[in-house]
C-alpha positions in Angstrom: -43.6 -26.8 11.1 -42.9 -23.1 10.7 -42.0 -21.5 7.4 -39.0 -23.6 6.5 -39.6 -25.0 3.0 -37.4 -28.1 3.5 -39.9 -29.3 6.1 -42.9 -29.2 3.9 -42.3 -32.3 1.8 -41.3 -35.6 3.3 -40.0 -38.2 0.8 -41.7 -41.5 0.9 -39.8 -44.4 2.4 -37.4 -42.1 4.2 -35.8 -43.9 7.0 -32.0 -44.2 6.9 -28.5 -42.7 6.3 -26.6 -42.3 3.1 -23.5 -44.3 2.3 -20.9 -41.5 2.8 -21.5 -40.6 6.4 -19.0 -41.9 8.9 -19.2 -44.1 11.9 -16.4 -45.3 14.2 -15.8 -49.0 14.7 -14.1 -50.6 17.7 -11.6 -52.6 15.7 -11.2 -50.8 12.4 -11.6 -47.1 13.3 -13.7 -44.7 11.2 -15.3 -45.9 8.0 -18.1 -44.8 5.7 -21.6 -46.2 6.4 -21.6 -48.3 3.1 -18.6 -50.3 4.4 -20.2 -51.1 7.8 -20.8 -54.8 8.4 -23.2 -56.7 10.7 -21.2 -57.9 13.8 -19.0 -54.8 14.0 -19.1 -52.7 17.1 -19.7 -49.0 16.5 -19.2 -46.0 18.8 -22.4 -44.9 20.5 -23.5 -42.5 23.3 -25.2 -44.6 25.9 -28.3 -43.6 28.0 -26.1 -42.4 30.9 -24.2 -40.1 28.5 -21.0 -42.1 28.4 -19.3 -43.1 25.3 -19.1 -46.8 24.4 -19.5 -49.4 21.6 -22.5 -51.3 20.5 -22.8 -54.2 18.1 -24.6 -53.9 14.8 -27.0 -56.9 14.7 -28.7 -56.2 11.4 -29.0 -53.8 8.5 -32.7 -53.0 8.4 -32.1 -51.3 5.0 -29.1 -51.7 2.7 -29.1 -50.1 -0.7 -25.8 -49.0 -2.1 -26.9 -47.5 -5.4 -30.1 -45.6 -5.0 -30.1 -41.8 -4.6 -32.3 -40.4 -1.9 -33.3 -37.0 -0.4 -31.9 -36.3 3.1 -31.7 -33.5 5.5 -28.2 -32.1 6.3 -28.2 -30.8 9.8 -25.2 -28.6 10.7 -24.0 -27.7 14.2 -21.0 -25.6 15.1 -18.6 -28.3 14.0 -20.6 -31.3 12.8 -22.7 -32.2 9.8 -25.2 -35.0 10.0 -27.0 -36.3 6.9 -30.1 -38.2 7.9 -33.6 -39.0 6.6 -36.5 -36.8 7.4 -38.4 -39.3 9.6 -35.4 -40.5 11.6 -35.5 -39.8 15.3 -32.8 -37.7 17.0 -32.4 -36.9 20.7 -32.6 -33.2 21.3 -31.1 -32.0 24.5 -30.6 -28.9 26.7 -27.2 -27.3 27.3 -26.6 -29.4 30.4 -27.6 -32.7 28.6 -30.1 -33.3 31.4 -33.3 -33.3 29.3 -33.7 -35.3 26.2 -36.7 -35.3 23.8 -36.8 -37.4 20.6 -37.8 -35.5 17.5 -37.9 -36.5 13.9 -35.2 -34.9 11.8 -37.9 -32.9 9.9 -39.0 -31.3 13.1 -35.5 -30.2 14.3 -35.2 -26.4 14.5 -32.3 -24.1 14.2 -31.2 -23.2 17.7 -31.9 -26.6 19.3 -29.1 -28.6 20.7 -27.9 -32.0 19.8 -25.6 -34.4 21.7 -22.2 -34.7 20.0 -18.7 -36.1 20.7 -15.5 -34.1 20.6 -12.1 -35.7 21.5 -14.1 -38.8 22.7 -16.0 -36.6 25.3 -19.7 -36.0 25.2 -20.9 -32.4 24.6 -23.7 -30.6 23.0 -23.8 -28.3 20.0 -26.4 -25.9 18.6 -28.1 -26.5 15.3 -26.9 -23.7 12.9 -28.3 -24.7 9.5 -30.6 -27.3 8.0 -31.0 -28.0 4.3 -32.1 -30.7 1.9 -29.5 -32.7 0.0 -29.3 -35.6 -2.3 -26.9 -38.5 -1.5 -26.2 -42.0 -2.7 -27.1 -45.0 -0.6 -29.7 -46.0 1.9 -28.5 -47.7 5.1 -30.2 -48.5 8.4 -27.9 -50.2 10.9 -29.6 -51.5 14.0 -27.4 -51.7 17.1 -28.0 -53.6 20.3 -28.2 -50.3 22.3 -30.5 -48.6 19.8 -28.1 -45.7 19.4 -25.3 -44.8 17.0 -22.9 -41.9 16.5 -22.9 -40.7 12.9 -20.4 -38.0 12.0 -20.0 -37.7 15.8 -23.6 -36.8 16.3 -25.8 -38.9 18.7 -28.8 -40.4 17.0 -31.2 -43.3 17.5 -31.2 -46.1 14.9 -34.9 -45.8 14.4 -37.2 -43.9 12.1 -41.0 -43.4 11.8 -41.8 -45.3 14.9 -41.0 -44.0 18.4 -37.5 -45.3 19.4 -38.6 -46.7 22.7 -41.5 -48.6 21.1 -39.4 -49.8 18.2 -36.5 -50.9 20.5 -38.9 -52.8 22.7 -40.7 -54.4 19.8 -37.4 -55.8 18.4 -36.1 -57.3 21.7 -36.9 -60.8 20.7 -35.0 -60.3 17.4 -31.9 -59.1 19.3 -32.1 -62.1 21.6 -32.3 -64.4 18.6 -29.2 -62.8 17.1 -27.1 -64.1 20.0 -28.3 -67.7 20.0 -28.9 -68.3 16.3 -26.1 -69.6 13.9 -24.9 -66.8 11.6 -26.1 -68.5 8.3 -29.6 -69.1 9.8 -29.9 -65.5 11.0 -28.8 -64.2 7.6 -31.5 -66.3 6.0 -34.1 -65.1 8.5 -33.2 -61.5 7.8 -32.7 -61.8 4.1 -33.7 -58.5 2.4 -36.4 -58.1 -0.1 -36.0 -56.4 -3.5 -35.9 -53.0 -1.7 -33.1 -53.9 0.6 -35.3 -54.4 3.6 -35.8 -57.7 5.5 -39.4 -58.7 4.8 -40.1 -59.5 8.5 -39.1 -55.9 9.4 -41.2 -54.4 6.5 -44.3 -56.2 7.9 -43.5 -55.5 11.6 -43.0 -51.8 11.1 -46.1 -51.5 8.9 -48.1 -52.7 11.9 -46.2 -50.5 14.4 -46.7 -47.4 12.3 -50.5 -47.8 12.7 -50.0 -47.1 16.4 -48.1 -43.8 15.7 -50.0 -40.5 15.2 -49.8 -39.2 11.7 -46.8 -37.1 10.9 
Protein backbone atom coordinates (compact mmCIF):
# COMPACT_ATOMS: atom_id res chain seq x y z
CA UNK A 1 0.00 0.00 0.00
CA UNK A 2 2.99 2.31 0.38
CA UNK A 3 2.96 5.53 2.37
CA UNK A 4 0.13 7.24 0.53
CA UNK A 5 -2.44 8.28 3.16
CA UNK A 6 -5.38 8.23 0.73
CA UNK A 7 -4.95 4.47 0.40
CA UNK A 8 -5.20 3.69 4.12
CA UNK A 9 -8.93 4.09 4.62
CA UNK A 10 -11.47 2.48 2.31
CA UNK A 11 -15.02 3.83 2.70
CA UNK A 12 -17.67 1.20 3.29
CA UNK A 13 -20.02 0.43 0.41
CA UNK A 14 -17.60 1.98 -2.09
CA UNK A 15 -18.38 0.70 -5.53
CA UNK A 16 -19.41 3.31 -8.09
CA UNK A 17 -19.02 6.64 -9.86
CA UNK A 18 -20.31 10.09 -8.85
CA UNK A 19 -22.99 11.85 -10.83
CA UNK A 20 -20.84 14.55 -12.42
CA UNK A 21 -18.42 12.35 -14.40
CA UNK A 22 -19.03 12.12 -18.15
CA UNK A 23 -19.80 9.27 -20.50
CA UNK A 24 -20.46 9.44 -24.23
CA UNK A 25 -23.67 7.95 -25.60
CA UNK A 26 -24.21 6.79 -29.17
CA UNK A 27 -27.34 8.85 -29.83
CA UNK A 28 -27.10 11.78 -27.44
CA UNK A 29 -23.38 12.51 -27.20
CA UNK A 30 -21.67 13.29 -23.92
CA UNK A 31 -23.71 13.49 -20.75
CA UNK A 32 -23.17 13.39 -17.01
CA UNK A 33 -23.48 10.02 -15.33
CA UNK A 34 -26.59 11.05 -13.39
CA UNK A 35 -28.45 11.50 -16.70
CA UNK A 36 -27.49 8.10 -18.14
CA UNK A 37 -30.42 5.75 -18.73
CA UNK A 38 -30.76 1.98 -19.03
CA UNK A 39 -30.94 1.07 -22.72
CA UNK A 40 -28.52 3.77 -23.89
CA UNK A 41 -25.34 2.72 -25.64
CA UNK A 42 -22.16 4.22 -24.20
CA UNK A 43 -18.69 4.47 -25.65
CA UNK A 44 -16.33 1.75 -24.46
CA UNK A 45 -12.90 0.33 -25.19
CA UNK A 46 -13.34 -3.29 -26.21
CA UNK A 47 -11.06 -6.22 -25.37
CA UNK A 48 -9.20 -5.89 -28.67
CA UNK A 49 -8.41 -2.23 -27.95
CA UNK A 50 -10.87 -0.80 -30.45
CA UNK A 51 -13.45 1.86 -29.61
CA UNK A 52 -17.13 0.94 -29.81
CA UNK A 53 -20.44 1.23 -27.99
CA UNK A 54 -22.07 -1.07 -25.45
CA UNK A 55 -25.61 -1.01 -24.08
CA UNK A 56 -26.33 -0.21 -20.44
CA UNK A 57 -28.54 -3.08 -19.28
CA UNK A 58 -29.00 -2.05 -15.65
CA UNK A 59 -27.96 0.39 -12.95
CA UNK A 60 -26.53 -1.73 -10.15
CA UNK A 61 -26.54 1.38 -7.95
CA UNK A 62 -28.38 4.66 -8.48
CA UNK A 63 -28.40 7.31 -5.78
CA UNK A 64 -28.65 10.92 -6.93
CA UNK A 65 -28.42 12.65 -3.55
CA UNK A 66 -25.84 10.96 -1.32
CA UNK A 67 -22.35 12.38 -0.97
CA UNK A 68 -19.54 9.83 -1.06
CA UNK A 69 -15.77 9.68 -0.85
CA UNK A 70 -13.98 8.87 -4.12
CA UNK A 71 -10.49 8.80 -5.56
CA UNK A 72 -9.65 11.30 -8.28
CA UNK A 73 -6.98 9.83 -10.52
CA UNK A 74 -5.25 12.31 -12.83
CA UNK A 75 -3.24 11.43 -15.93
CA UNK A 76 -1.56 13.90 -18.28
CA UNK A 77 -4.89 15.09 -19.70
CA UNK A 78 -7.67 13.17 -17.92
CA UNK A 79 -9.33 13.12 -14.51
CA UNK A 80 -11.22 10.02 -13.40
CA UNK A 81 -13.31 10.09 -10.23
CA UNK A 82 -14.01 6.56 -9.07
CA UNK A 83 -14.66 4.53 -5.92
CA UNK A 84 -11.76 2.96 -4.05
CA UNK A 85 -12.71 -0.66 -4.76
CA UNK A 86 -13.56 -0.22 -8.44
CA UNK A 87 -11.42 -2.21 -10.87
CA UNK A 88 -9.37 -0.39 -13.53
CA UNK A 89 -7.26 -2.02 -16.27
CA UNK A 90 -3.63 -0.96 -15.86
CA UNK A 91 -1.55 -1.26 -19.02
CA UNK A 92 1.99 -0.93 -20.30
CA UNK A 93 3.03 1.72 -22.83
CA UNK A 94 2.29 -0.54 -25.79
CA UNK A 95 -1.13 -1.52 -24.41
CA UNK A 96 -0.06 -5.15 -24.69
CA UNK A 97 -0.27 -6.20 -21.03
CA UNK A 98 -3.32 -5.48 -18.89
CA UNK A 99 -3.70 -6.13 -15.16
CA UNK A 100 -6.88 -5.29 -13.24
CA UNK A 101 -6.27 -3.31 -10.06
CA UNK A 102 -8.61 -1.71 -7.58
CA UNK A 103 -8.47 2.07 -7.75
CA UNK A 104 -7.04 2.19 -4.21
CA UNK A 105 -4.05 0.17 -5.42
CA UNK A 106 -3.25 2.29 -8.49
CA UNK A 107 0.12 4.02 -8.13
CA UNK A 108 1.58 7.18 -9.59
CA UNK A 109 3.60 6.30 -12.68
CA UNK A 110 1.33 3.46 -13.80
CA UNK A 111 -0.41 3.72 -17.15
CA UNK A 112 -4.13 3.71 -17.90
CA UNK A 113 -5.87 3.22 -21.23
CA UNK A 114 -7.55 6.41 -22.44
CA UNK A 115 -9.15 7.82 -25.57
CA UNK A 116 -8.02 10.94 -27.43
CA UNK A 117 -9.74 12.11 -30.64
CA UNK A 118 -11.58 8.77 -30.71
CA UNK A 119 -8.28 6.86 -30.78
CA UNK A 120 -7.04 4.54 -28.03
CA UNK A 121 -3.87 5.58 -26.22
CA UNK A 122 -2.28 5.31 -22.78
CA UNK A 123 -1.45 7.98 -20.24
CA UNK A 124 0.62 8.00 -17.06
CA UNK A 125 -0.98 8.51 -13.66
CA UNK A 126 0.35 11.82 -12.33
CA UNK A 127 -1.69 12.47 -9.19
CA UNK A 128 -4.19 10.70 -6.93
CA UNK A 129 -6.26 12.31 -4.21
CA UNK A 130 -9.43 11.74 -2.24
CA UNK A 131 -12.45 13.88 -3.09
CA UNK A 132 -16.07 14.09 -2.06
CA UNK A 133 -18.71 14.13 -4.74
CA UNK A 134 -22.48 13.82 -5.01
CA UNK A 135 -24.20 10.77 -6.40
CA UNK A 136 -23.50 7.04 -6.51
CA UNK A 137 -23.97 5.32 -9.88
CA UNK A 138 -22.97 1.89 -11.16
CA UNK A 139 -23.99 1.32 -14.79
CA UNK A 140 -23.52 -2.24 -16.02
CA UNK A 141 -22.84 -2.57 -19.74
CA UNK A 142 -23.16 -5.65 -21.91
CA UNK A 143 -19.40 -5.60 -22.57
CA UNK A 144 -18.41 -5.08 -18.93
CA UNK A 145 -16.45 -1.93 -19.83
CA UNK A 146 -17.13 1.79 -19.91
CA UNK A 147 -15.21 4.96 -20.77
CA UNK A 148 -15.62 7.53 -18.00
CA UNK A 149 -14.08 10.95 -18.64
CA UNK A 150 -12.34 9.18 -21.56
CA UNK A 151 -10.59 6.72 -19.22
CA UNK A 152 -11.09 2.97 -19.76
CA UNK A 153 -12.53 1.18 -16.72
CA UNK A 154 -14.45 -1.98 -15.94
CA UNK A 155 -18.00 -1.63 -14.63
CA UNK A 156 -17.26 -3.83 -11.62
CA UNK A 157 -16.01 -3.25 -8.09
CA UNK A 158 -14.98 -5.44 -5.15
CA UNK A 159 -15.31 -8.67 -7.17
CA UNK A 160 -12.82 -9.60 -9.92
CA UNK A 161 -14.27 -8.30 -13.24
CA UNK A 162 -13.95 -11.62 -15.07
CA UNK A 163 -15.70 -13.47 -12.25
CA UNK A 164 -18.40 -10.81 -11.91
CA UNK A 165 -19.04 -10.61 -15.66
CA UNK A 166 -19.36 -14.38 -15.91
CA UNK A 167 -21.67 -14.55 -12.90
CA UNK A 168 -24.04 -12.00 -14.46
CA UNK A 169 -24.26 -13.69 -17.88
CA UNK A 170 -27.73 -15.09 -17.23
CA UNK A 171 -28.99 -11.64 -16.19
CA UNK A 172 -27.70 -10.11 -19.42
CA UNK A 173 -29.42 -12.86 -21.41
CA UNK A 174 -32.64 -12.19 -19.50
CA UNK A 175 -32.41 -8.49 -20.37
CA UNK A 176 -32.80 -9.23 -24.09
CA UNK A 177 -35.77 -11.59 -23.82
CA UNK A 178 -37.76 -10.07 -20.96
CA UNK A 179 -40.36 -7.29 -21.42
CA UNK A 180 -39.09 -3.94 -20.15
CA UNK A 181 -41.66 -3.60 -17.36
CA UNK A 182 -40.96 -7.10 -16.08
CA UNK A 183 -37.20 -6.51 -16.14
CA UNK A 184 -37.60 -3.23 -14.25
CA UNK A 185 -39.62 -5.02 -11.58
CA UNK A 186 -37.05 -7.83 -11.41
CA UNK A 187 -34.23 -5.31 -10.87
CA UNK A 188 -36.16 -2.91 -8.66
CA UNK A 189 -33.70 -1.22 -6.26
CA UNK A 190 -33.87 -1.46 -2.50
CA UNK A 191 -33.78 1.56 -0.17
CA UNK A 192 -30.04 1.95 -0.85
CA UNK A 193 -30.51 2.18 -4.62
CA UNK A 194 -29.22 -1.36 -5.27
CA UNK A 195 -31.31 -4.15 -6.85
CA UNK A 196 -31.83 -6.65 -4.03
CA UNK A 197 -30.88 -9.59 -6.22
CA UNK A 198 -27.47 -7.96 -6.90
CA UNK A 199 -26.94 -7.15 -3.24
CA UNK A 200 -27.35 -10.82 -2.35
CA UNK A 201 -25.41 -12.15 -5.34
CA UNK A 202 -22.36 -9.96 -4.75
CA UNK A 203 -22.44 -10.69 -1.03
CA UNK A 204 -21.87 -14.34 -1.91
CA UNK A 205 -19.28 -13.58 -4.60
CA UNK A 206 -17.23 -11.42 -2.23
CA UNK A 207 -16.76 -14.46 0.01
CA UNK A 208 -14.72 -15.99 -2.82
CA UNK A 209 -12.41 -12.97 -3.07
CA UNK A 210 -9.32 -12.55 -0.85
CA UNK A 211 -9.62 -9.82 1.75
CA UNK A 212 -8.67 -6.37 0.54
